[in-house]
C-alpha positions as CSV (number, residue, x, y, z in Angstrom):
1,M,-13.6,2.2,-2.6
2,K,-12.4,0.4,0.6
3,K,-15.5,-1.9,0.4
4,N,-14.7,-2.8,-3.2
5,L,-11.1,-3.6,-2.3
6,I,-12.2,-5.8,0.7
7,L,-14.8,-7.6,-1.4
8,S,-12.2,-8.1,-4.2
9,V,-9.6,-9.6,-1.8
10,L,-12.2,-11.8,-0.2
11,T,-13.5,-13.0,-3.5
12,I,-10.1,-13.8,-4.9
13,S,-9.2,-15.6,-1.6
14,L,-12.3,-17.7,-1.8
15,V,-11.6,-18.6,-5.4
16,F,-8.1,-19.8,-4.6
17,L,-9.4,-21.8,-1.5
18,F,-12.2,-23.4,-3.5
19,S,-9.8,-24.3,-6.4
20,S,-7.3,-25.9,-4.1
21,I,-10.0,-28.0,-2.3
22,V,-11.4,-29.2,-5.7
23,S,-7.9,-30.0,-6.9
24,A,-7.0,-32.0,-3.7
25,Q,-10.3,-33.9,-3.9
26,T,-9.8,-34.7,-7.6
27,T,-6.2,-36.1,-7.0
28,A,-7.4,-38.2,-4.0
29,F,-10.4,-39.5,-6.0
30,D,-8.2,-40.4,-9.0
31,K,-5.7,-42.2,-6.9
32,S,-8.4,-44.2,-5.1
33,K,-9.6,-45.5,-8.4
34,L,-6.3,-47.4,-8.7
35,L,-6.7,-49.4,-5.4
36,G,-7.5,-53.0,-5.8
37,I,-6.7,-56.2,-7.6
38,W,-6.2,-56.0,-11.4
39,Q,-5.7,-58.9,-13.9
40,Q,-4.0,-58.3,-17.2
41,C,-6.4,-58.7,-20.1
42,D,-7.0,-57.7,-23.7
43,S,-8.8,-54.5,-24.7
44,T,-12.2,-56.2,-24.2
45,G,-11.5,-57.5,-20.7
46,V,-10.7,-61.1,-21.5
47,P,-7.8,-62.4,-19.3
48,E,-4.5,-62.9,-21.2
49,M,-2.0,-65.6,-20.4
50,T,1.5,-64.3,-19.7
51,G,3.1,-67.7,-20.0
52,P,2.2,-71.4,-20.0
53,G,-0.6,-71.5,-17.4
54,F,0.2,-68.1,-15.9
55,N,-2.1,-65.0,-15.5
56,E,-0.6,-61.7,-14.3
57,Y,-2.1,-59.7,-11.5
58,K,-1.3,-56.2,-10.2
59,I,-2.3,-55.5,-6.5
60,I,-2.4,-51.8,-5.7
61,T,-2.7,-50.7,-2.0
62,P,-2.6,-47.1,-0.7
63,E,1.2,-47.2,-0.4
64,S,2.5,-49.9,-2.7
65,F,2.0,-52.1,-5.7
66,M,2.9,-55.7,-6.6
67,V,2.9,-57.6,-9.9
68,M,2.7,-61.3,-9.8
69,E,2.2,-64.2,-12.1
70,V,-0.3,-66.9,-10.8
71,N,-0.4,-70.4,-12.2
72,K,-3.9,-71.6,-11.4
73,E,-3.2,-75.2,-12.6
74,D,-0.6,-76.0,-9.9
75,G,-1.5,-73.3,-7.4
76,T,1.8,-71.4,-7.5
77,F,2.8,-67.8,-8.0
78,I,5.9,-65.7,-8.7
79,A,6.2,-62.1,-7.5
80,V,7.6,-60.2,-10.4
81,F,7.8,-56.7,-9.0
82,F,7.1,-54.9,-5.8
83,G,7.5,-51.2,-5.0
84,T,5.9,-47.9,-4.4
85,Y,4.0,-45.6,-6.7
86,S,2.7,-42.1,-7.1
87,F,0.0,-40.4,-9.1
88,E,0.6,-36.8,-9.8
89,N,-0.5,-34.5,-12.7
90,E,-2.2,-37.4,-14.4
91,I,1.0,-39.4,-14.5
92,Y,1.3,-42.8,-12.7
93,T,4.8,-43.7,-11.6
94,E,6.0,-47.1,-10.3
95,T,9.3,-47.3,-8.5
96,L,10.6,-50.9,-8.3
97,T,11.9,-51.8,-4.8
98,Y,12.1,-55.6,-5.1
99,T,12.1,-58.0,-8.0
100,T,13.1,-61.5,-9.0
101,P,16.8,-62.5,-9.3
102,Q,16.3,-62.5,-13.1
103,M,15.1,-58.9,-13.1
104,V,17.5,-57.5,-10.5
105,S,18.9,-55.0,-13.0
106,A,15.5,-53.3,-13.0
107,K,15.6,-52.7,-9.2
108,G,15.3,-49.0,-8.4
109,S,14.0,-48.1,-11.8
110,K,11.0,-45.8,-12.3
111,N,8.4,-46.4,-15.0
112,L,6.0,-43.6,-15.9
113,F,2.6,-44.1,-17.4
114,Y,-0.4,-42.3,-18.7
115,I,-3.5,-44.1,-17.4
116,A,-7.1,-44.1,-18.4
117,F,-10.2,-45.8,-16.9
118,K,-13.1,-47.2,-18.9
119,N,-15.7,-49.1,-16.9
120,N,-13.7,-51.7,-14.9
121,L,-10.7,-51.5,-17.2
122,L,-7.4,-49.7,-16.5
123,Y,-5.4,-48.8,-19.6
124,I,-1.7,-48.1,-19.0
125,Y,0.5,-46.4,-21.7
126,G,4.2,-46.3,-21.0
127,I,6.1,-43.0,-21.1
128,N,9.6,-43.7,-22.5
129,N,9.0,-47.5,-22.0
130,A,7.3,-50.2,-24.0
131,Y,4.5,-51.0,-21.6
132,K,1.0,-50.8,-23.1
133,Q,-1.3,-52.9,-21.0
134,V,-4.9,-53.3,-20.1
135,W,-5.9,-54.5,-16.6
136,K,-9.4,-55.6,-15.5
137,R,-10.5,-54.9,-11.9
138,M,-11.1,-58.1,-10.0
139,D,-12.9,-58.7,-6.7
140,K,-10.4,-61.4,-5.9
141,I,-7.8,-63.7,-7.5
142,D,-9.8,-66.5,-8.9
């Protein structure tokens, strides 16, 4: 009886340990898929213009993100948003720390998203916001 009890406790402990290791690895892996340079595009991966001559890029580092518009014709860019993010329970959350003077009312806001990956595309679906975007992973800003 004691042997069964000891084996049961040991088995249950190992199951909990293994499930927490797998869960931690899954979360880290999913978050690492976000890191890099992303260009806004249509659902087929073709870049979309966000204004006359402008393409929009999202740069995601381990600690922060930045969205900027780049005008390749005149070599200028505008940083639109900068902030921190988190990825928990399949929800990607961006917290805006800095923004342009025109968007200052958005400073401090949090936007929540469902995200999905397909090949080199990142699909973002807003939760209680109107964002529905597709981003293509880039090696660099061309």
